[in-house]
C-alpha positions as CSV (number, residue, x, y, z in Angstrom):
1,M,55.2,-20.7,8.4
2,L,53.4,-24.0,8.9
3,S,52.8,-25.0,5.2
4,L,53.6,-28.7,4.7
5,L,54.7,-28.2,1.1
6,F,58.1,-26.9,0.1
7,S,58.5,-25.4,-3.3
8,L,61.4,-26.9,-5.2
9,S,63.1,-23.5,-5.6
10,A,62.8,-22.8,-1.9
11,A,64.2,-26.1,-0.9
12,L,67.2,-25.7,-3.2
13,A,67.9,-22.3,-1.8
14,A,68.6,-23.9,1.6
15,T,72.2,-24.5,2.6
16,P,73.7,-27.9,1.6
17,E,73.8,-29.0,5.2
18,S,70.1,-28.2,5.9
19,R,67.6,-31.0,6.1
20,T,64.5,-30.7,3.9
21,T,61.4,-32.6,4.6
22,A,57.9,-32.7,3.0
23,A,55.1,-35.1,3.0
24,P,54.4,-36.9,-0.3
25,S,51.0,-36.1,-1.8
26,G,50.5,-39.6,-3.2
27,A,49.9,-38.2,-6.7
28,G,53.1,-39.8,-8.1
29,A,55.9,-42.3,-7.4
30,V,58.8,-41.3,-5.3
31,V,62.4,-41.8,-6.4
32,S,65.7,-41.4,-4.4
33,V,68.9,-40.1,-5.8
34,L,72.4,-40.3,-4.1
35,L,74.9,-37.8,-5.6
36,E,78.6,-38.2,-5.7
37,P,80.4,-35.9,-3.2
38,R,82.0,-32.8,-4.6
39,E,80.2,-33.4,-8.0
40,Q,77.2,-31.5,-9.3
41,G,74.5,-30.6,-6.7
42,L,70.9,-31.3,-7.1
43,A,70.2,-27.9,-8.7
44,E,72.7,-28.6,-11.5
45,L,71.2,-32.1,-12.1
46,L,67.7,-30.6,-12.4
47,E,69.0,-28.0,-14.8
48,S,70.6,-30.5,-17.1
49,P,68.8,-31.6,-20.2
50,V,68.2,-35.1,-18.9
51,G,67.2,-33.6,-15.5
52,R,64.6,-31.3,-17.1
53,E,63.3,-34.2,-19.1
54,L,63.0,-36.6,-16.2
55,L,62.5,-34.3,-13.1
56,G,61.3,-31.0,-14.5
57,D,57.9,-31.2,-12.7
58,A,59.2,-33.2,-9.7
59,R,58.7,-32.1,-6.1
60,L,61.5,-32.3,-3.6
61,L,60.4,-34.1,-0.6
62,R,63.7,-34.6,1.4
63,S,67.4,-33.9,1.3
64,N,69.9,-34.8,4.0
65,Q,73.6,-34.2,4.6
66,L,74.6,-37.5,3.1
67,G,73.6,-36.4,-0.4
68,V,70.3,-38.3,-0.6
69,H,67.4,-36.5,-2.2
70,D,63.8,-37.9,-2.5
71,L,61.6,-36.5,-5.3
72,E,58.0,-37.1,-6.1
73,L,57.5,-37.6,-9.8
74,P,54.4,-36.3,-11.7
75,G,51.6,-38.7,-11.6
76,A,52.1,-40.1,-15.2
77,A,55.9,-40.5,-15.0
78,D,57.5,-43.9,-15.4
79,S,59.5,-44.3,-12.2
80,A,61.4,-47.4,-13.3
81,R,62.5,-45.7,-16.5
82,C,63.4,-42.5,-14.5
83,V,65.6,-44.5,-12.2
84,E,67.3,-46.3,-15.0
85,R,68.2,-43.0,-16.8
86,L,69.3,-41.3,-13.7
87,S,71.7,-44.1,-12.8
88,E,73.5,-43.6,-16.1
89,L,74.3,-39.9,-15.3
90,A,77.8,-38.8,-14.2
91,G,77.7,-37.5,-10.7
92,V,74.8,-39.8,-9.6
93,R,76.1,-42.6,-7.4
94,A,72.8,-44.4,-7.3
95,A,69.1,-44.0,-8.0
96,W,66.3,-46.1,-6.7
97,I,62.7,-46.4,-5.8
98,P,62.4,-46.5,-1.9
99,G,60.5,-49.5,-0.7
100,R,58.0,-50.2,2.0
101,G,58.8,-52.8,4.6
102,E,56.6,-54.5,7.2
103,W,56.4,-54.2,11.0
104,L,58.2,-57.3,12.3
105,D,55.8,-57.6,15.2
106,V,52.8,-58.5,13.0
107,P,52.7,-62.3,13.3
108,N,52.6,-64.7,10.4
109,D,50.2,-67.1,11.9
110,P,47.7,-67.9,9.2
111,S,44.6,-67.4,11.3
112,Y,45.9,-64.2,12.9
113,P,43.8,-61.9,10.7
114,A,40.6,-63.4,12.3
115,Q,41.9,-62.7,15.8
116,W,40.2,-59.2,16.0
117,H,40.7,-59.2,19.8
118,L,44.5,-58.7,19.2
119,A,44.3,-56.2,16.4
120,N,41.0,-55.0,15.0
121,D,41.5,-53.1,11.7
122,G,37.9,-52.2,11.5
123,S,37.1,-54.5,8.6
124,A,34.6,-56.2,11.0
125,G,33.4,-54.4,14.1
126,V,34.9,-51.2,15.4
127,L,38.4,-50.1,14.5
128,G,40.7,-50.4,17.6
129,A,38.3,-52.6,19.5
130,D,41.2,-54.8,20.6
131,V,43.8,-55.2,23.4
132,K,46.5,-53.3,21.3
133,A,48.7,-56.5,21.1
134,E,50.9,-55.4,18.2
135,A,52.1,-52.2,20.0
136,A,52.6,-54.3,23.1
137,W,54.8,-56.8,21.1
138,D,57.1,-53.9,20.2
139,V,58.0,-54.0,23.9
140,T,57.9,-57.7,24.9
141,H,56.5,-61.1,23.7
142,G,56.7,-62.6,27.1
143,D,59.5,-64.4,29.0
144,P,59.6,-68.1,29.9
145,S,60.5,-67.2,33.5
146,V,56.9,-66.0,33.9
147,V,54.5,-68.9,34.5
148,I,50.7,-68.5,33.9
149,A,48.7,-71.4,35.6
150,I,45.6,-72.4,33.7
151,L,43.3,-74.1,36.3
152,D,40.8,-75.7,34.0
153,S,39.6,-78.8,32.3
154,G,43.1,-79.7,31.1
155,V,45.3,-78.6,28.2
156,E,46.3,-80.4,25.1
157,I,50.0,-79.8,25.8
158,T,51.1,-81.4,22.5
159,H,49.1,-78.8,20.4
160,P,51.7,-77.3,18.1
161,D,50.8,-73.7,19.2
162,L,51.0,-74.6,22.9
163,A,53.8,-77.2,23.2
164,P,56.7,-74.8,23.0
165,N,55.3,-72.8,26.0
166,V,54.2,-75.7,28.2
167,W,55.6,-75.5,31.8
168,H,57.6,-78.5,32.8
169,N,58.5,-79.3,36.4
170,P,62.2,-78.8,36.7
171,D,62.5,-80.9,39.8
172,E,60.6,-84.0,38.7
173,L,61.8,-87.0,36.7
174,A,59.8,-89.6,34.9
175,N,60.7,-92.4,37.3
176,G,57.6,-93.3,39.2
177,L,58.9,-91.3,42.3
178,D,58.0,-88.0,43.9
179,D,61.4,-86.4,43.2
180,D,60.4,-82.9,44.4
181,G,58.7,-84.1,47.5
182,N,55.4,-82.3,46.8
183,G,53.3,-85.4,47.3
184,L,52.7,-86.0,43.6
185,I,54.4,-88.7,41.5
186,D,55.8,-87.7,38.1
187,D,54.0,-84.4,37.9
188,L,56.2,-83.5,34.9
189,D,53.8,-81.1,33.2
190,G,51.4,-80.2,35.9
191,W,48.7,-82.2,37.7
192,D,45.1,-83.2,37.2
193,F,43.6,-82.8,40.7
194,H,40.2,-84.0,39.6
195,N,41.3,-87.3,38.3
196,G,44.4,-87.6,40.7
197,D,47.0,-88.2,37.9
198,A,49.8,-86.6,35.9
199,D,47.7,-86.6,32.7
200,V,46.9,-82.9,32.2
201,T,45.3,-83.1,28.8
202,G,41.8,-83.7,30.1
203,S,38.8,-84.8,28.0
204,F,37.1,-81.5,27.5
205,F,37.9,-78.7,25.1
206,H,37.6,-75.7,27.5
207,G,41.1,-75.6,29.0
208,T,42.9,-75.8,25.6
209,R,40.9,-72.9,24.3
210,V,41.5,-70.8,27.4
211,A,45.2,-71.6,27.4
212,G,45.6,-70.4,23.8
213,M,44.3,-66.9,24.5
214,S,47.5,-66.1,26.5
215,G,49.9,-68.9,25.7
216,A,49.7,-69.8,22.0
217,R,53.0,-69.3,20.2
218,S,53.0,-66.3,17.9
219,N,54.8,-65.8,14.5
220,D,55.4,-69.5,14.0
221,G,53.5,-69.8,10.7
222,F,50.8,-72.1,12.4
223,G,47.4,-71.6,13.7
224,V,46.8,-68.6,15.9
225,A,48.8,-66.1,18.1
226,G,48.6,-65.8,21.9
227,L,49.1,-62.5,23.7
228,A,52.1,-63.7,25.7
229,G,53.2,-66.7,23.7
230,G,56.6,-65.6,22.5
231,W,57.7,-65.0,18.9
232,G,58.8,-67.6,16.5
233,A,61.5,-69.8,18.0
234,T,61.7,-67.7,21.1
235,P,59.4,-69.0,23.8
236,G,57.0,-66.7,25.7
237,C,55.3,-67.0,29.1
238,R,55.0,-70.6,30.3
239,V,51.6,-72.2,30.6
240,M,51.2,-74.5,33.6
241,A,48.3,-77.0,33.0
242,V,46.4,-77.8,36.2
243,G,43.3,-79.9,35.9
244,V,40.3,-79.0,38.2
245,G,37.5,-80.9,36.5
246,D,36.5,-82.4,33.1
247,T,33.0,-81.3,32.0
248,F,32.5,-79.2,35.2
249,P,34.8,-77.6,37.8
250,D,35.3,-79.7,41.0
251,G,35.0,-77.5,44.0
252,A,36.5,-80.1,46.3
253,I,40.0,-79.8,44.8
254,I,40.2,-76.3,43.4
255,D,41.9,-75.2,46.7
256,D,44.6,-77.8,46.3
257,A,45.1,-76.8,42.6
258,I,45.7,-73.1,43.6
259,L,48.2,-74.1,46.3
260,Y,50.0,-76.3,43.8
261,A,50.2,-73.4,41.2
262,V,51.6,-71.0,43.9
263,D,54.1,-73.5,45.3
264,E,55.4,-74.4,41.8
265,G,56.1,-70.8,40.9
266,A,53.2,-69.4,39.0
267,R,53.1,-65.6,38.8
268,V,49.5,-65.6,37.5
269,I,46.6,-67.9,38.0
270,N,43.6,-68.0,35.7
271,L,40.2,-69.2,36.9
272,S,37.8,-69.3,33.9
273,L,35.0,-70.9,36.0
274,S,32.1,-70.3,38.3
275,I,31.4,-72.3,41.4
276,A,29.7,-71.9,44.8
277,Q,31.7,-69.9,47.3
278,D,33.9,-72.2,49.4
279,P,35.9,-71.4,52.6
280,A,38.7,-73.7,51.5
281,I,39.0,-71.8,48.2
282,D,38.9,-68.5,50.0
283,L,41.9,-69.6,52.1
284,A,43.8,-70.7,49.0
285,L,43.2,-67.4,47.2
286,A,44.4,-65.5,50.3
287,Y,47.5,-67.8,50.2
288,A,48.1,-66.9,46.6
289,V,47.9,-63.2,47.4
290,S,50.2,-63.5,50.4
291,N,52.7,-65.1,48.0
292,D,52.5,-62.3,45.5
293,V,50.6,-64.2,42.9
294,L,47.9,-62.4,40.7
295,V,44.7,-64.4,40.5
296,V,42.3,-63.5,37.6
297,A,38.8,-64.9,37.2
298,A,36.0,-64.7,34.7
299,A,33.1,-62.6,35.8
300,G,30.5,-65.2,34.6
301,N,28.2,-65.6,31.7
302,N,24.7,-65.1,33.2
303,G,24.4,-61.4,32.2
304,A,23.0,-60.6,35.6
305,F,25.8,-60.7,38.3
306,V,29.4,-61.6,39.0
307,T,29.9,-65.3,40.1
308,Y,32.4,-66.8,42.5
309,P,35.4,-66.8,42.6
310,G,35.1,-63.4,40.7
311,T,33.4,-62.0,43.8
312,S,36.4,-62.6,46.0
313,P,38.4,-59.4,46.8
314,D,41.5,-61.5,46.2
315,V,40.6,-61.9,42.5
316,M,40.4,-59.7,39.5
317,A,37.0,-60.2,37.9
318,I,37.0,-59.8,34.2
319,G,34.0,-59.0,31.9
320,A,33.8,-59.7,28.2
321,T,33.6,-57.3,25.3
322,T,32.6,-57.6,21.7
323,I,34.0,-56.8,18.3
324,N,32.1,-53.5,18.5
325,D,33.9,-52.5,21.8
326,T,30.7,-53.0,23.9
327,V,30.1,-55.3,26.9
328,A,28.8,-58.6,25.8
329,S,25.2,-59.3,26.7
330,F,26.1,-62.5,28.6
331,S,28.9,-60.9,30.6
332,G,28.1,-60.8,34.4
333,P,28.0,-57.2,35.6
334,G,28.7,-56.0,39.1
335,P,30.9,-53.8,41.3
336,E,33.5,-56.6,41.4
337,V,34.3,-56.2,37.7
338,E,37.7,-54.5,37.5
339,L,38.0,-54.4,33.7
340,A,36.9,-56.2,30.6
341,A,38.6,-57.9,27.6
342,P,37.4,-59.4,24.4
343,G,35.5,-62.6,24.9
344,D,32.8,-62.9,22.2
345,N,33.8,-65.1,19.2
346,V,37.5,-64.9,19.7
347,L,39.7,-67.4,17.8
348,T,42.0,-69.6,19.9
349,T,43.6,-73.0,20.1
350,S,41.3,-76.1,20.2
351,G,41.8,-79.9,20.2
352,S,45.1,-81.5,19.4
353,S,46.1,-79.1,16.6
354,G,43.2,-77.0,15.6
355,T,41.4,-73.7,16.3
356,A,37.9,-72.7,17.4
357,F,36.0,-69.6,18.4
358,G,35.4,-69.1,22.1
359,V,32.4,-67.3,23.6
360,G,32.3,-66.2,27.2
361,T,34.2,-64.4,30.0
362,S,36.3,-67.5,30.2
363,F,38.2,-66.2,27.2
364,A,38.5,-62.7,28.4
365,S,40.1,-63.7,31.7
366,P,43.2,-65.3,30.1
367,L,43.8,-62.2,28.0
368,V,44.3,-60.2,31.2
369,C,46.5,-63.0,32.5
370,G,48.6,-62.7,29.3
371,A,48.8,-58.9,29.8
372,A,50.0,-59.5,33.4
373,G,52.5,-61.9,32.1
374,L,53.9,-59.3,29.7
375,L,54.2,-56.8,32.6
376,F,56.1,-59.4,34.7
377,S,58.3,-60.2,31.8
378,R,59.2,-56.6,31.3
379,L,59.8,-55.8,35.0
380,P,60.3,-59.0,37.1
381,S,60.3,-57.0,40.4
382,L,56.8,-55.8,39.8
383,T,54.4,-57.1,42.5
384,A,50.9,-58.6,41.8
385,A,49.2,-55.7,43.4
386,E,51.2,-53.2,41.2
387,A,50.4,-55.2,38.0
388,R,46.7,-55.3,39.1
389,A,46.7,-51.5,39.6
390,I,48.5,-50.8,36.3
391,L,46.0,-52.9,34.3
392,V,43.1,-51.1,35.9
393,A,44.6,-47.7,35.5
394,T,45.3,-48.1,31.8
395,A,42.0,-49.7,30.7
396,F,40.3,-48.0,27.8
397,D,37.0,-46.5,28.9
398,I,34.1,-47.8,26.9
399,G,30.4,-47.0,27.1
400,A,29.4,-44.1,29.4
401,P,32.4,-42.1,30.8
402,G,33.8,-43.5,34.0
403,P,33.8,-46.9,35.7
404,D,30.6,-49.1,35.1
405,L,29.3,-52.4,36.3
406,G,29.9,-54.2,32.9
407,S,33.4,-53.3,32.1
408,G,34.8,-51.9,35.3
409,A,37.5,-49.3,34.4
410,G,37.2,-50.3,30.7
411,R,38.6,-52.6,28.1
412,L,42.1,-54.1,28.5
413,D,44.8,-52.0,26.7
414,V,48.1,-53.9,27.0
415,A,50.1,-51.4,25.2
416,A,49.0,-48.7,27.5
417,A,49.8,-50.9,30.5
418,L,53.3,-51.5,29.2
419,A,53.7,-47.8,28.4
420,L,52.8,-46.9,32.0
421,L,55.2,-49.6,33.3
422,E,58.0,-48.2,31.1
423,A,57.4,-44.8,32.5
424,S,57.3,-46.4,36.0
425,D,60.9,-47.6,35.8
426,C,62.3,-44.4,34.2
427,D,65.8,-45.0,35.5
428,G,65.9,-48.6,34.1
429,N,67.1,-50.2,37.3
430,G,64.4,-52.9,37.3
431,L,62.5,-51.5,40.2
432,Y,59.0,-50.0,40.2
433,D,59.3,-46.3,40.8
434,P,56.3,-45.9,43.1
435,A,57.7,-48.6,45.3
436,E,61.2,-46.9,45.3
437,I,59.6,-43.6,46.3
438,A,57.5,-45.3,49.0
439,A,60.7,-46.8,50.5
440,D,62.7,-43.6,50.1
441,P,60.6,-40.4,49.8
442,S,63.7,-38.3,49.2
443,L,63.8,-39.7,45.7
444,D,60.8,-37.5,44.9
445,F,61.8,-34.1,46.3
446,D,59.0,-32.2,44.5
447,L,56.3,-34.7,45.6
448,D,54.9,-35.2,42.1
449,G,55.0,-39.0,42.2
450,L,58.0,-39.2,39.8
451,L,61.7,-39.9,40.5
452,D,63.5,-36.6,40.4
453,V,66.4,-38.3,38.4
454,C,64.1,-39.1,35.6
455,Q,62.2,-35.9,35.0
456,L,62.1,-35.5,31.2
457,G,60.5,-32.1,31.2
458,T,57.4,-30.1,32.0
459,P,54.1,-30.1,30.1
460,F,52.7,-26.6,29.8
461,C,50.4,-24.3,27.8
462,F,47.2,-26.3,28.0
463,G,44.0,-25.5,26.1
464,D,41.8,-26.4,29.1
465,G,41.4,-22.8,30.2
466,S,44.4,-22.8,32.4
467,A,46.8,-21.1,30.0
468,P,47.3,-17.3,30.2
469,A,45.6,-17.0,26.8
470,G,42.4,-18.9,26.2
471,C,41.6,-20.9,23.1
472,P,40.7,-18.7,20.1
473,C,36.9,-19.4,20.1
474,D,36.5,-20.7,23.7
475,N,37.1,-24.2,22.3
476,H,38.6,-25.4,25.5
477,G,39.9,-29.0,25.5
478,P,40.1,-31.7,28.2
479,L,42.2,-31.2,31.3
480,G,45.9,-31.1,30.4
481,A,45.4,-31.2,26.6
482,G,45.4,-28.7,23.8
483,C,42.4,-26.8,22.6
484,A,39.4,-28.9,21.4
485,N,39.4,-30.0,17.8
486,S,36.5,-31.2,15.6
487,T,36.3,-34.5,17.4
488,G,35.9,-32.8,20.8
489,N,39.3,-34.0,21.9
490,G,42.3,-31.9,22.6
491,A,45.8,-33.1,21.5
492,R,48.2,-33.9,24.3
493,L,51.9,-33.9,23.9
494,L,54.0,-36.3,26.0
495,A,57.6,-37.6,25.8
496,S,59.6,-40.7,26.5
497,G,63.2,-41.7,26.5
498,S,66.0,-39.6,28.0
499,R,66.8,-35.8,28.0
500,V,70.5,-36.7,27.8
501,I,71.4,-35.7,24.3
502,A,74.0,-38.4,23.9
503,D,71.4,-41.1,24.5
504,H,69.6,-40.3,21.2
505,D,66.3,-41.8,22.4
506,F,64.1,-38.9,23.2
507,T,60.7,-39.3,21.5
508,L,57.7,-36.9,21.2
509,L,54.3,-38.6,21.5
510,V,50.9,-37.1,20.8
511,T,47.4,-38.4,21.5
512,G,44.0,-36.9,20.9
513,A,44.7,-35.1,17.5
514,R,42.5,-35.4,14.5
515,G,43.0,-38.8,13.0
516,G,44.6,-39.4,9.6
517,Q,45.9,-35.8,9.3
518,P,49.3,-34.3,8.5
519,G,51.1,-32.5,11.3
520,V,54.5,-31.0,12.2
521,F,56.5,-31.3,15.4
522,L,57.7,-27.9,16.3
523,Q,60.6,-26.6,18.6
524,G,60.8,-23.2,20.1
525,L,63.5,-21.7,22.3
526,T,61.0,-19.5,24.3
527,Q,57.7,-20.3,26.0
528,T,54.7,-18.2,24.9
529,A,50.9,-18.5,24.8
530,L,49.7,-17.0,21.5
531,P,46.2,-17.9,20.2
532,F,46.7,-19.0,16.7
533,K,44.4,-20.9,14.3
534,D,42.2,-23.1,16.5
535,G,44.9,-23.5,19.2
536,I,47.6,-21.8,21.1
537,L,51.1,-21.5,19.8
538,C,53.3,-22.3,22.8
539,A,56.7,-23.1,21.3
540,G,57.8,-19.5,20.8
541,N,60.1,-17.8,18.3
542,P,62.4,-18.8,16.8
543,T,60.1,-21.7,15.9
544,D,61.6,-24.6,13.9
545,R,59.9,-27.5,12.2
546,L,61.5,-30.8,13.3
547,E,59.5,-33.5,11.6
548,F,56.5,-34.0,9.4
549,V,54.1,-36.8,10.6
550,T,50.7,-38.2,9.8
551,T,48.4,-39.1,12.7
552,T,47.0,-42.6,12.9
553,A,43.3,-43.2,12.6
554,L,43.1,-42.7,16.4
555,G,44.8,-39.4,16.3
556,E,48.2,-40.5,17.6
557,A,51.7,-39.8,16.3
558,A,55.3,-40.2,17.4
559,S,58.6,-38.6,16.3
560,T,61.0,-40.9,14.5
561,L,64.0,-38.6,14.0
562,D,66.6,-37.6,16.7
563,V,64.8,-34.6,18.3
564,A,67.9,-33.2,19.7
565,L,69.9,-33.5,16.5
566,E,67.0,-32.0,14.4
567,G,66.7,-29.1,16.8
568,S,70.4,-28.5,17.2
569,V,70.2,-28.3,20.9
570,A,73.1,-28.5,23.2
571,P,73.5,-29.5,26.9
572,G,72.1,-26.8,29.1
573,D,69.6,-25.6,26.5
574,T,65.9,-25.3,27.3
575,A,63.5,-26.0,24.4
576,S,59.7,-26.2,24.0
577,Y,57.9,-28.7,21.8
578,Q,54.5,-28.8,20.3
579,L,52.5,-30.5,17.4
580,W,50.6,-28.4,14.8
581,Y,48.1,-30.6,12.9
582,R,45.4,-30.2,10.3
583,D,41.8,-30.3,11.4
584,P,39.8,-29.8,8.2
585,A,36.2,-28.8,7.5
586,L,34.6,-28.7,10.9
587,S,37.2,-27.3,13.1
588,P,35.7,-25.2,16.0
589,C,37.2,-21.9,14.9
590,G,37.0,-22.6,11.2
591,S,40.8,-22.3,10.6
592,G,41.3,-25.9,9.8
593,S,44.3,-26.5,12.1
594,N,45.1,-26.8,15.7
595,F,48.0,-27.3,18.2
596,S,48.7,-29.8,20.9
597,S,49.6,-28.9,24.5
598,A,53.4,-28.2,24.8
599,F,56.4,-29.8,26.5
600,A,59.5,-28.1,27.8
601,V,62.8,-29.9,28.1
602,D,66.0,-28.9,30.0
603,W,68.6,-30.8,27.8
604,L,71.6,-32.6,29.5
């Protein structure tokens, strides 16, 4: 029932309207054929002399209702010659070799491959030891209405990677006057409080390197990428340059700098510095929080404790991680650390137009600022406290399970934060769902923390011991997941989008499966709990195959086809969904395959 390979004869026996799908084996090239309507079918083509010559040992991978057929040729076949000969045949409208594209949200900045903190492919360090920037950029690249204030040694605002995102005071003119009445003359691009002037470039490298972590423009063919720096010609979050010292932070004016950033509209303030606790700074931090501004600070680089202002409860203290997804030895540990981010040899902007590697929690902190900037860009109504909670809740746990002094809740995962945010505005009205429920509890009649109007469905049939039937060899998985596989994880099936069929955006999502393995999304019209292979078959008969997928190295997969269309469901139908996936060699029960948990949907 669950074989991934279709024989050619079985596929051809299907009705013309059916959709046939199989995964390529990789042994040979794939060619596509589009047949003329009402002309010969694929079976007739294959039985013709030329068809037998060119495609006799081919394997059918896919057919659809438009007359497109994908076939995998034998390993030694000449695909180009095959396409040329097929194109000449009567009844063949076109033949071609399907191409492979590229994800648009992988930037073309020449130094991007060295920015492991944004996307770590495992060629150096640990695969996935990054903030998941590319998945986050599929959602947003940052919005110029969101301002991130960099309180530091100054910023080279003419640096080509930073200039497009530099904040400019909209109420100030270059006329020697204080046009906006804030007591500062010609603060066009910010203010240097240490030197008391409008030149925010400073004389020390630190601020420019910090600014690039969040604000460098991405996909501009130059230098490096920043986490919230926009995309190509489209600007990202703005970088407000505020000077608070040259070669060292000046505690006498940091409070004024914080007040300035708040009053001039910053949503996020970054403090990549350590200094003695100061009552004036405490008051300024409280002012920022009272004005719904998120303040983020470096935890410190002494390797022994968190330094001020990271010790303030009004501040998120951020530790630093390495290319191996461990806490950096220099990162200051302590109960104040809320999460960590890459900060050990991370590539960023430097000088007037260059790049340099940064080492220290100073460079982890602005990554969290960039992540917050993306959250605010996606949902402007989000409060600072809500953004702070989301970033902590979605951090990727590293080291020993649970919170720890070095990394807090874990390493920053921007994609997960945005995913939670998306799920937290399920009705798309621009309001944070928990805040809506708090204001009107009647919106959550079943008290499950979710807006009733947005319920996609119901997860069920878990392999954690709660299902009526246990896992086949007592291989119970984690809470809410499927039966344990050879990695010790259990695959968990989730969903996103809408259960309104006409919206065509319902997507099945799986995590915790065996990495790099084939799988099949299944649909059943009844709910069951039948121990089968290493898991529990929950999507009961009739069980239909919807889509073949291959899990990522991290054991994740998502449907790409229209689930409702593939499953031929109608409004009012209830259907159950599940993923079957390979788990070769060392699977707990020895069957070599397993199932995720299941998800039931009442279609509208």
